[in-house]
GUDRENMI-200931 format. One line per field, with one value per residue: residue number from 1; x negated, y negated, z negated of N, C-alpha, C, O, CB in turn; residue in three letters. Coordinates in nm, 3 decimals, padded with zeros to 5 digits. Atoms other than C-alpha are relative to their C-alpha. Glycine has a CB too. Example, Ala and Ser with C-alpha at 12.3 -4.5 7.8 and 13.67 -1.06 7.14 Angstrom:
BEGIN
zavex <- 1,2
n_X <- -00.089,00.082
n_Y <- 00.119,00.119
n_Z <- 00.000,00.006
ca_X <- -01.230,-01.367
ca_Y <- 00.450,00.106
ca_Z <- -00.780,-00.714
c_X <- -00.090,00.077
c_Y <- -00.120,-00.109
c_Z <- 00.000,-00.073
o_X <- -00.194,00.026
o_Y <- -00.118,-00.220
o_Z <- -00.066,-00.090
cb_X <- 00.099,-00.041
cb_Y <- -00.003,-00.046
cb_Z <- -00.125,00.142
loza <- ALA,SER
This chain:
BEGIN
zavex <- 1,2,3,4,5,6,7,8,9,10,11,12,13,14,15,16,17,18,19,20,21,22,23,24,25,26,27,28,29,30,31,32,33,34,35,36,37,38,39,40,41,42,43,44,45,46,47,48,49,50,51,52,53,54,55,56,57,58,59,60,61,62,63,64,65,66,67,68,69,70
n_X <- -00.037,-00.124,00.005,-00.103,-00.037,00.022,-00.116,00.006,00.105,-00.058,-00.104,00.067,00.060,-00.110,-00.046,00.102,-00.005,-00.123,00.017,00.093,-00.068,-00.096,00.074,00.038,-00.120,-00.003,-00.078,00.058,00.004,-00.139,-00.046,00.074,-00.059,-00.133,00.012,00.070,00.111,-00.047,-00.022,-00.143,-00.027,00.059,-00.085,-00.126,00.027,00.027,-00.128,-00.076,00.061,-00.035,-00.143,-00.014,00.054,-00.098,-00.113,00.042,-00.001,-00.140,-00.058,00.058,-00.057,-00.138,00.010,00.038,-00.112,-00.105,00.049,00.006,-00.134,-00.050
n_Y <- 00.102,00.067,00.144,00.063,00.129,00.114,00.017,-00.103,00.044,00.113,-00.052,-00.070,00.102,00.060,-00.098,-00.010,00.125,-00.002,-00.099,00.055,00.108,-00.060,-00.071,00.100,00.041,-00.049,-00.124,-00.098,-00.133,-00.045,-00.035,-00.120,-00.112,-00.024,-00.057,-00.128,-00.019,-00.067,00.078,00.026,00.144,00.051,-00.043,00.074,00.137,-00.006,-00.020,00.123,00.100,-00.033,00.029,00.146,00.049,-00.031,00.091,00.132,-00.005,-00.005,00.131,00.094,-00.032,00.048,00.145,00.038,-00.033,00.100,00.125,-00.011,00.015,00.137
n_Z <- 00.096,-00.036,-00.003,00.082,-00.057,00.091,00.087,00.106,00.093,00.074,00.090,00.109,00.086,00.076,00.098,00.106,00.076,00.079,00.107,00.100,00.072,00.092,00.104,00.098,00.073,00.139,00.008,-00.091,00.061,00.012,-00.135,-00.039,00.072,-00.056,-00.135,00.004,-00.093,-00.121,-00.121,-00.015,-00.003,-00.124,-00.112,00.009,-00.044,-00.144,-00.069,00.014,-00.088,-00.139,-00.019,00.002,-00.127,-00.104,00.022,-00.047,-00.147,-00.044,00.024,-00.097,-00.130,00.001,-00.003,-00.136,-00.088,00.018,-00.057,-00.146,-00.054,00.015
ca_X <- -02.662,-02.322,-02.294,-02.102,-01.910,-01.982,-01.625,-01.670,-01.992,-01.814,-01.519,-01.755,-01.941,-01.609,-01.502,-01.829,-01.812,-01.453,-01.536,-01.829,-01.618,-01.349,-01.611,-01.697,-01.339,-01.281,-01.038,-01.275,-01.317,-00.942,-00.869,-01.140,-00.992,-00.646,-00.760,-00.988,-01.255,-01.039,-00.948,-00.573,-00.572,-00.802,-00.586,-00.271,-00.425,-00.546,-00.201,-00.039,-00.286,-00.220,00.156,00.124,-00.092,00.165,00.444,00.247,00.196,00.564,00.667,00.429,00.555,00.915,00.817,00.651,00.944,01.189,00.970,00.941,01.318,01.344
ca_Y <- 02.526,02.358,01.994,01.773,01.476,01.129,01.117,01.446,01.312,00.989,01.181,01.398,01.092,00.936,01.255,01.279,00.913,00.949,01.263,01.094,00.791,01.010,01.207,00.883,00.840,00.874,01.160,01.357,01.647,01.667,01.669,01.928,02.151,02.112,02.194,02.480,02.629,02.800,02.681,02.650,02.275,02.203,02.404,02.232,01.888,01.986,02.109,01.794,01.575,01.762,01.733,01.362,01.303,01.478,01.272,00.955,01.060,01.141,00.809,00.618,00.800,00.719,00.356,00.332,00.504,00.255,-00.036,00.094,00.082,-00.290
ca_Z <- 01.278,01.279,01.376,01.134,01.267,01.127,00.994,00.805,00.654,00.555,00.405,00.203,00.073,-00.029,-00.206,-00.397,-00.497,-00.612,-00.810,-00.980,-01.067,-01.219,-01.408,-01.587,-01.709,-02.085,-02.018,-01.792,-02.035,-02.094,-01.720,-01.656,-01.924,-01.774,-01.420,-01.517,-01.296,-01.035,-00.690,-00.748,-00.820,-00.527,-00.290,-00.416,-00.366,-00.020,00.085,-00.054,00.138,00.463,00.419,00.336,00.644,00.863,00.709,00.780,01.143,01.182,01.029,01.257,01.566,01.469,01.412,01.754,01.923,01.775,01.884,02.239,02.283,02.202
c_X <- 00.123,-00.015,00.117,00.027,-00.030,00.119,-00.002,-00.105,00.051,00.103,-00.063,-00.065,00.106,00.047,-00.098,00.002,00.122,-00.010,-00.092,00.065,00.099,-00.069,-00.043,00.119,-00.002,00.073,-00.058,00.001,00.140,00.054,-00.068,00.057,00.137,-00.009,-00.068,-00.108,00.044,00.023,00.146,00.030,-00.053,00.084,00.132,-00.018,-00.025,00.131,00.087,-00.053,00.034,00.145,00.024,-00.050,00.099,00.121,-00.032,-00.002,00.141,00.068,-00.050,00.059,00.145,00.004,-00.032,00.115,00.112,-00.042,-00.002,00.137,00.052,-00.042
c_Y <- -00.076,-00.152,-00.056,-00.138,-00.112,-00.020,00.102,-00.038,-00.115,00.049,00.071,-00.100,-00.068,00.093,00.011,-00.125,-00.006,00.097,-00.052,-00.111,00.057,00.076,-00.095,-00.044,00.058,00.134,00.113,00.142,00.058,00.045,00.128,00.124,00.037,00.070,00.136,00.008,00.068,-00.096,-00.041,-00.149,-00.061,00.036,-00.077,-00.144,-00.006,00.014,-00.126,-00.107,00.027,-00.034,-00.151,-00.061,00.026,-00.092,-00.140,-00.006,-00.003,-00.136,-00.102,00.024,-00.048,-00.152,-00.049,00.026,-00.103,-00.133,00.002,-00.022,-00.144,-00.089
c_Z <- 00.052,-00.008,-00.081,00.058,-00.099,-00.095,-00.114,-00.104,-00.087,-00.102,-00.119,-00.097,-00.086,-00.111,-00.117,-00.087,-00.090,-00.118,-00.110,-00.082,-00.101,-00.113,-00.111,-00.086,-00.142,-00.014,00.087,-00.057,-00.013,00.136,00.048,-00.068,00.054,00.135,00.000,00.106,00.130,00.114,00.018,00.012,00.130,00.121,00.000,00.047,00.150,00.078,-00.009,00.096,00.146,00.028,00.004,00.131,00.114,-00.011,00.051,00.152,00.054,-00.016,00.102,00.139,00.010,00.010,00.141,00.096,-00.011,00.061,00.152,00.064,-00.006,00.116
o_X <- 00.131,-00.070,00.230,-00.065,-00.034,00.100,00.031,-00.084,00.028,00.103,-00.016,-00.058,00.084,00.071,-00.058,-00.006,00.113,00.031,-00.064,00.046,00.107,-00.015,-00.072,00.101,-00.056,00.043,00.011,00.037,00.161,00.120,-00.003,00.072,00.172,00.067,-00.038,-00.147,-00.038,-00.001,00.179,00.105,00.014,00.105,00.180,00.066,00.019,00.152,00.153,00.024,00.061,00.177,00.105,00.011,00.119,00.172,00.052,00.042,00.171,00.140,00.027,00.094,00.186,00.088,00.031,00.142,00.173,00.042,00.014,00.144,00.162,-00.008
o_Y <- -00.109,-00.205,-00.008,-00.215,-00.089,-00.058,00.068,-00.018,-00.117,00.005,00.058,-00.081,-00.095,00.050,00.017,-00.116,-00.045,00.067,-00.035,-00.120,00.008,00.089,-00.052,-00.115,00.167,00.211,00.213,00.236,00.178,00.149,00.215,00.229,00.155,00.162,00.220,-00.092,00.087,-00.216,-00.106,-00.189,-00.143,-00.047,-00.118,-00.197,-00.100,-00.057,-00.163,-00.177,-00.066,-00.090,-00.199,-00.153,-00.060,-00.140,-00.205,-00.105,-00.077,-00.181,-00.184,-00.071,-00.097,-00.208,-00.143,-00.057,-00.139,-00.205,-00.102,-00.061,-00.171,-00.207
o_Z <- 00.170,-00.104,-00.071,00.086,-00.220,-00.210,-00.228,-00.223,-00.208,-00.217,-00.232,-00.218,-00.204,-00.223,-00.233,-00.210,-00.207,-00.229,-00.228,-00.203,-00.214,-00.223,-00.223,-00.185,-00.164,-00.106,00.110,00.013,00.008,00.146,00.105,-00.006,00.060,00.163,00.084,00.166,00.220,00.103,00.118,00.101,00.192,00.210,00.106,00.119,00.217,00.176,00.088,00.161,00.221,00.133,00.083,00.184,00.199,00.090,00.112,00.211,00.148,00.073,00.153,00.209,00.115,00.079,00.191,00.183,00.090,00.116,00.216,00.181,00.042,00.118
cb_X <- -00.119,00.114,00.004,-00.044,00.149,-00.025,00.129,-00.032,-00.127,00.065,00.094,-00.107,-00.076,00.116,00.020,-00.141,00.001,00.119,-00.055,-00.127,00.073,00.094,-00.123,-00.060,00.127,00.066,00.144,-00.142,-00.067,00.089,-00.028,-00.149,00.011,00.077,-00.077,00.098,-00.109,00.127,-00.047,00.076,-00.063,-00.140,00.028,00.054,-00.121,-00.094,00.075,-00.007,-00.151,-00.026,00.085,-00.077,-00.136,00.044,00.037,-00.139,-00.072,00.077,-00.032,-00.153,-00.009,00.072,-00.107,-00.126,00.054,00.031,-00.137,-00.055,00.094,-00.051
cb_Y <- -00.096,00.046,-00.052,-00.008,-00.001,-00.127,00.015,00.139,-00.044,-00.101,00.096,00.098,-00.105,-00.036,00.137,00.020,-00.120,00.037,00.131,-00.054,-00.093,00.092,00.070,-00.121,00.046,-00.102,-00.027,-00.041,-00.006,-00.112,-00.116,-00.016,-00.033,-00.132,-00.094,00.113,00.081,00.074,00.076,00.058,-00.070,00.053,00.151,00.003,-00.056,00.118,00.120,-00.051,-00.002,00.150,00.064,-00.060,00.067,00.147,-00.004,-00.034,00.125,00.107,-00.048,00.014,00.150,00.047,-00.049,00.077,00.140,-00.018,-00.029,00.137,00.091,-00.060
cb_Z <- -00.025,-00.092,00.146,-00.150,00.040,00.081,00.080,00.061,00.078,00.097,00.076,00.056,00.084,00.093,00.066,00.061,00.096,00.089,00.058,00.068,00.099,00.075,00.059,00.069,00.075,-00.089,00.041,00.035,-00.139,-00.058,00.099,-00.033,-00.147,00.014,00.089,00.017,-00.065,-00.029,00.120,-00.116,-00.122,00.018,-00.009,-00.145,-00.075,00.032,-00.059,-00.146,-00.020,00.029,-00.113,-00.120,00.031,-00.010,-00.150,-00.055,00.050,-00.079,-00.143,00.003,00.027,-00.128,-00.098,00.045,-00.033,-00.150,-00.051,00.040,-00.074,-00.130
loza <- UNK,UNK,UNK,UNK,UNK,UNK,UNK,UNK,UNK,UNK,UNK,UNK,UNK,UNK,UNK,UNK,UNK,UNK,UNK,UNK,UNK,UNK,UNK,UNK,UNK,UNK,UNK,UNK,UNK,UNK,UNK,UNK,UNK,UNK,UNK,UNK,UNK,UNK,UNK,UNK,UNK,UNK,UNK,UNK,UNK,UNK,UNK,UNK,UNK,UNK,UNK,UNK,UNK,UNK,UNK,UNK,UNK,UNK,UNK,UNK,UNK,UNK,UNK,UNK,UNK,UNK,UNK,UNK,UNK,UNK
């Protein structure tokens, strides 16, 4: 059995909560129809999130580096 970190459990709970909240939106059926049942949208969102996280790390490292030189 694989051990799941507390952060992974927290992230999953957040994702489920967010999904349920969006499912309550008046446009939920329209959005679901637009996204379809495939994994393409999920993969695209995942890749965007990873790229955004990397960008945030890079920006923070640049910020710290500039502060260290002062």
